[in-house]
C-alpha positions in Angstrom: 152.8 99.7 214.2 155.4 98.3 216.6 157.9 99.7 218.7 161.0 97.7 219.4 162.1 97.5 223.2 165.8 96.5 223.7 168.4 96.6 226.6 168.3 95.7 229.9 164.4 95.0 230.0 163.0 91.8 231.3 161.6 90.8 227.8 162.9 92.6 224.9 161.2 92.4 221.8 158.7 94.1 219.3 155.5 95.1 221.0 152.2 96.3 218.9 151.4 100.2 219.6 148.1 100.7 221.2 146.5 104.1 221.1 148.9 107.0 223.0 151.4 104.2 224.1 153.8 105.9 226.1 157.3 105.3 227.0 156.9 103.8 230.2 154.0 101.6 228.7 156.3 100.1 226.1 158.7 99.5 228.9 155.7 97.7 230.8 155.0 96.0 227.8 158.6 94.4 228.1 157.8 93.4 231.6 159.6 96.3 233.3 163.3 97.1 233.6 166.0 94.9 235.1 168.2 96.0 237.8 171.3 96.9 236.1 169.3 99.4 233.7 170.2 102.9 233.7 166.8 104.4 234.3 168.3 108.0 233.5 169.1 107.4 230.1 166.4 105.6 228.4 166.3 106.4 224.6 163.7 106.8 222.2 165.4 106.6 218.5 162.7 107.9 216.0 163.5 107.1 212.3 162.6 110.0 210.2 162.9 110.6 206.3 165.4 113.4 206.9 167.4 111.2 209.6 167.1 109.7 213.0 166.4 111.6 216.0 166.9 110.3 219.5 165.3 111.6 222.7 167.1 110.6 226.4 164.4 110.5 229.1 165.1 109.9 232.8 162.7 107.4 234.0 163.0 108.8 237.6 161.9 112.2 236.4 158.7 110.6 234.5 157.8 108.7 237.7 158.0 111.7 239.8 156.0 113.9 237.6 159.0 116.5 236.8 159.2 114.9 233.1 157.0 114.1 230.3 156.2 110.5 229.5 156.7 110.6 225.8 154.2 108.8 223.4 156.1 106.2 221.2 155.4 105.9 217.3 155.5 103.0 214.8 158.9 102.2 214.2 160.3 103.7 217.3 163.3 101.9 219.3 163.1 102.2 222.9 166.8 101.0 224.3 167.8 101.1 228.1 171.4 101.1 228.5 173.3 99.4 231.5 174.4 101.3 234.4 178.0 100.8 235.1 177.7 101.1 238.9 174.7 98.5 238.9 176.0 95.9 236.6 178.5 94.6 238.9 176.1 93.7 242.0 173.7 92.5 239.2 176.7 90.0 238.0 177.3 88.9 241.6 173.9 88.4 242.7 173.1 86.4 239.1 175.9 84.1 240.1 175.0 83.6 243.8 171.5 82.8 242.8 172.6 79.8 240.2 174.8 78.5 243.2 171.7 78.4 245.2 169.8 76.2 242.7 169.8 71.9 243.3 169.7 70.3 240.4 169.3 73.4 238.0 165.9 73.6 239.1 165.0 73.6 242.6 165.8 76.8 244.5 167.9 75.9 247.9 165.7 78.6 249.7 
């Protein structure tokens, strides 16, 4: 099966599920989170016959060992929303980074 990883990750997309693939493993497969991701509100959406179930997971708590790292299943959708406090610094950094490139491909520093 596959898990869909979307939102503020480096490479959103569909990833194959390996044995006991966890939430953090699925995010790692998508090359990790971007700076503007709200790591306290990662969501796993699971499609069931009786309806959708959503689980909100704090990745910081998972990293500290305070919360379990849930196992993802076939058809799950993992979403990392944007952090409203981090999106402005990220946008400024992205704009400045584009300004320091010479000719669009060579970094100035």
